[in-house]
C-alpha positions as CSV (number, residue, x, y, z in Angstrom):
1,M,-3.5,-14.4,-18.3
2,R,-2.7,-17.0,-15.8
3,L,-5.6,-18.7,-14.1
4,N,-4.8,-17.7,-10.5
5,Q,-4.4,-14.0,-11.8
6,Y,-7.7,-14.0,-13.4
7,I,-9.3,-15.4,-10.2
8,A,-7.6,-12.7,-8.1
9,H,-8.7,-10.0,-10.5
10,H,-12.5,-10.8,-10.5
11,T,-13.0,-12.4,-6.9
12,K,-12.2,-11.8,-3.2
13,Y,-9.4,-14.3,-3.5
14,S,-5.7,-13.6,-3.6
15,R,-3.4,-15.4,-6.1
16,R,-2.2,-17.7,-3.4
17,E,-5.7,-18.6,-2.3
18,A,-6.7,-19.2,-5.9
19,D,-3.7,-21.7,-6.1
20,S,-5.0,-23.4,-3.1
21,L,-8.5,-23.6,-4.7
22,I,-7.1,-25.0,-8.0
23,A,-5.0,-27.6,-5.9
24,Q,-8.1,-28.7,-4.2
25,G,-9.9,-29.4,-7.4
26,R,-12.5,-26.6,-6.7
27,V,-11.8,-24.8,-10.0
28,N,-12.9,-25.8,-13.4
29,V,-12.2,-24.0,-16.8
30,E,-15.2,-24.6,-19.0
31,K,-15.9,-28.4,-18.0
32,Q,-12.4,-29.4,-17.2
33,K,-10.7,-29.5,-14.0
34,A,-8.1,-26.6,-13.7
35,A,-4.4,-27.1,-13.4
36,L,-1.8,-24.9,-11.5
37,G,-0.1,-22.6,-13.7
38,Q,-2.7,-22.9,-16.3
39,E,-3.1,-20.1,-18.9
40,L,-6.5,-18.8,-19.9
41,L,-7.6,-18.6,-23.6
42,E,-9.8,-15.7,-24.5
43,N,-13.5,-15.9,-23.4
44,Q,-13.0,-19.1,-21.4
45,R,-15.4,-19.5,-18.6
46,V,-14.1,-20.1,-15.0
47,F,-16.0,-21.7,-12.2
48,I,-15.4,-22.1,-8.4
49,D,-17.4,-24.7,-6.7
50,G,-19.7,-24.9,-9.8
51,K,-20.4,-21.1,-9.7
52,K,-19.3,-19.1,-12.6
53,I,-16.9,-16.2,-12.1
54,K,-18.4,-13.0,-13.4
55,P,-15.6,-10.7,-14.8
56,K,-15.8,-7.2,-13.4
57,T,-16.5,-4.4,-15.9
58,N,-13.8,-2.1,-16.4
59,G,-14.3,1.2,-14.6
60,H,-16.4,-0.3,-11.9
61,F,-14.5,-0.5,-8.6
62,S,-14.8,0.8,-4.9
63,V,-12.0,2.6,-3.1
64,I,-12.0,3.5,0.6
65,I,-9.8,5.5,2.9
66,Y,-8.9,4.1,6.4
67,H,-7.4,6.2,9.0
68,K,-5.1,3.4,10.4
69,P,-4.2,3.8,14.0
70,K,-1.0,2.8,15.5
71,G,-0.7,-0.8,16.6
72,E,-2.4,-2.5,13.5
73,L,-0.6,-4.4,10.8
74,V,-1.4,-4.0,7.2
75,T,-1.9,-7.7,6.5
76,K,-4.7,-10.3,6.3
77,K,-3.2,-12.6,8.9
78,D,-0.4,-12.4,11.5
79,D,1.5,-15.5,12.8
80,R,2.0,-13.8,16.0
81,N,-1.6,-12.9,16.4
82,R,-1.0,-9.3,16.5
83,R,-3.9,-7.0,15.4
84,T,-4.4,-6.3,11.7
85,I,-6.4,-3.6,9.9
86,F,-8.9,-6.4,9.0
87,D,-9.8,-6.9,12.6
88,S,-11.1,-3.4,12.7
89,L,-12.5,-3.0,9.2
90,D,-16.2,-4.0,8.6
91,K,-16.3,-7.6,7.2
92,K,-17.6,-6.3,4.0
93,Y,-14.1,-5.0,3.1
94,K,-12.4,-8.3,3.8
95,H,-11.6,-8.8,0.2
96,F,-10.2,-5.3,-0.4
97,T,-6.5,-4.9,-1.2
98,P,-4.3,-2.2,0.7
99,V,-2.4,0.1,-1.5
100,G,1.0,-0.3,0.1
101,R,1.6,-0.4,3.8
102,L,2.1,1.5,6.9
103,D,4.1,-0.1,9.6
104,F,2.9,-1.3,13.0
105,A,4.0,2.0,14.8
106,S,2.6,4.4,12.1
107,E,-0.8,5.8,11.4
108,G,-2.7,7.8,8.8
109,L,-4.2,7.5,5.3
110,L,-4.3,3.9,4.0
111,I,-6.2,3.4,0.6
112,L,-7.9,0.0,-0.1
113,T,-9.8,-1.2,-3.0
114,D,-11.7,-4.2,-4.4
115,D,-9.9,-3.9,-7.8
116,K,-6.3,-5.3,-7.7
117,K,-5.4,-3.5,-10.9
118,V,-6.3,-0.1,-9.3
119,A,-4.3,-1.1,-6.3
120,H,-1.3,-2.2,-8.5
121,Y,-1.3,1.2,-10.4
122,L,-1.5,3.3,-7.3
123,M,1.1,1.4,-5.4
124,H,3.6,1.4,-8.2
125,S,3.0,5.1,-9.2
126,D,5.2,8.2,-8.5
127,L,2.3,9.9,-6.8
128,Q,3.3,12.1,-3.9
129,R,3.0,10.6,-0.5
130,E,2.6,13.3,2.2
131,Y,3.8,12.6,5.8
132,I,3.9,14.5,9.1
133,L,6.9,13.4,11.2
134,K,8.1,13.9,14.7
135,I,11.8,13.0,15.2
136,S,14.2,12.9,18.1
137,G,16.8,15.7,18.1
138,K,17.4,18.6,15.6
139,I,17.2,18.6,12.0
140,T,20.7,19.1,10.9
141,E,22.3,20.6,7.9
142,E,23.3,17.1,6.8
143,M,19.8,16.0,6.9
144,I,18.6,19.0,5.0
145,K,21.2,18.3,2.2
146,A,20.2,14.8,1.9
147,M,16.5,15.7,1.8
148,E,17.4,18.1,-1.0
149,E,20.0,16.1,-2.9
150,G,19.1,12.4,-2.2
151,L,21.1,9.8,-0.4
152,N,22.7,6.5,-1.2
153,L,23.3,4.2,1.7
154,E,25.1,0.8,1.6
155,D,24.0,0.3,5.2
156,A,20.4,1.4,5.6
157,R,19.5,-1.0,8.5
158,A,18.9,1.8,11.1
159,G,15.3,2.4,11.2
160,G,14.5,-0.8,9.5
161,H,12.8,-3.8,11.1
162,Q,15.2,-6.1,12.9
163,E,14.2,-9.1,10.7
164,S,14.3,-7.2,7.4
165,K,16.8,-8.5,4.8
166,I,17.1,-5.0,3.1
167,C,20.4,-3.5,3.8
168,A,21.3,-1.0,1.0
169,M,18.8,1.8,0.0
170,D,18.8,4.8,-2.4
171,F,16.8,7.7,-1.5
172,K,15.6,10.2,-4.1
173,P,15.4,14.0,-3.2
174,F,12.4,14.7,-1.3
175,D,9.7,16.5,-3.3
176,S,9.3,19.0,-0.6
177,Y,9.7,19.6,3.1
178,I,8.4,22.1,5.7
179,I,10.1,22.3,9.2
180,Y,7.6,23.2,11.8
181,K,9.9,22.9,14.8
182,N,13.6,22.3,15.2
183,D,14.8,21.7,18.7
184,S,17.3,19.6,20.6
185,N,14.6,17.5,22.3
186,F,12.5,16.8,19.2
187,S,11.6,18.2,15.9
188,K,8.6,18.3,13.7
189,L,8.3,18.5,9.8
190,K,6.1,17.7,6.9
191,V,7.6,15.9,3.9
192,K,6.5,14.8,0.4
193,I,8.2,11.9,-1.2
194,S,7.2,10.0,-4.4
195,E,8.4,6.5,-3.4
196,G,7.1,3.9,-1.0
197,K,10.1,1.9,0.0
198,N,10.2,-0.3,3.2
199,R,10.3,2.0,6.2
200,E,12.0,4.6,3.9
201,L,11.6,7.4,6.2
202,R,12.5,5.6,9.3
203,R,15.7,4.4,7.5
204,F,16.5,7.9,6.2
205,F,16.3,9.6,9.5
206,G,17.8,6.6,11.3
207,H,21.0,7.1,9.2
208,F,21.4,10.4,11.0
209,K,20.8,8.7,14.5
210,A,17.3,10.5,14.7
211,E,14.4,8.2,15.7
212,V,11.0,8.6,14.0
213,L,8.9,9.1,17.2
214,D,5.6,9.6,15.3
215,L,4.7,9.0,11.6
216,R,1.4,9.9,10.1
217,R,0.5,9.8,6.3
218,V,-1.9,12.7,5.5
219,G,-1.8,12.5,1.6
220,Y,-1.5,10.2,-1.3
221,G,-1.6,11.9,-4.7
222,W,-4.9,13.9,-4.8
223,I,-6.3,12.0,-1.8
224,E,-6.1,13.6,1.6
225,L,-6.9,12.4,5.0
226,C,-8.3,15.6,6.2
227,S,-10.4,15.4,9.3
228,L,-11.3,11.6,9.0
229,P,-10.9,10.4,12.7
230,V,-8.6,7.6,13.6
231,G,-10.2,4.1,13.0
232,K,-12.8,5.4,10.7
233,V,-13.5,4.7,7.0
234,R,-14.7,6.9,4.0
235,F,-15.3,6.2,0.3
236,L,-13.8,8.4,-2.2
237,N,-15.9,11.5,-3.1
238,R,-17.0,12.2,-6.7
239,D,-14.1,14.4,-7.5
240,E,-11.5,11.9,-6.2
241,Y,-13.2,9.1,-8.2
242,K,-13.1,11.3,-11.3
243,K,-9.5,12.1,-10.9
244,L,-8.7,8.2,-10.2
245,H,-10.6,7.2,-13.4
246,I,-8.5,9.8,-15.4
247,F,-5.2,8.5,-13.7
248,M,-6.1,4.9,-14.7
249,K,-6.9,5.8,-18.2
250,M,-3.4,7.4,-18.6
251,L,-1.7,4.2,-17.6
252,E,-1.8,1.7,-20.6
253,R,1.1,-0.5,-19.5
254,P,0.0,-4.1,-18.8
255,L,-0.4,-5.4,-15.2
256,K,2.7,-7.4,-14.2
């Protein structure tokens, strides 16, 4: 395992922050100054500012659910000084890693954890993500066909961020959808998908000239938002933790 990865796994620091610490000479491996890109040997001890890093015991981690409001970015810092989720979350969660993202204009269920392996596995899983959407205009037969059969777009820029470099995108068939309202002014539906691509739903409906007016994530696998108020946090309950431990044990692939 690379040294920066080890530090990120077992401390509050990200890999980038770990590299900065190494470059500043604040990291030792055994009694030697660490080097950028260094590979750790088995059972080598790592120190930051003279303090030994205590490896986390497998299976011991914390997971919280945050009901992210609109108008917050899912990031640590923003170069334009916009509000981030960590401006709202208690300081004790500052080292937690978000599982995926919800864009600035979206709200709903956001999972955060103090274990980067848990975050990685959840983020790259095919667990169902459940959303409630309000879109402009009617839900057309073309939209329904694409939801049921999938969609391949060479130009998927509609609905994407103006600075995004993503152009083409493939959309798998939706796992399910329920139409609550279908009207020429606006329509409302619930969808379940098993991917988490960049602004996937906004790009999907944008292709059909339909703007996503509201987007709220209400489920992620077996974890549900339920009645958690906007801006509030809760820990997973016992049953959710049990299912997460089972989920982690089933995944034996190495962390990339």
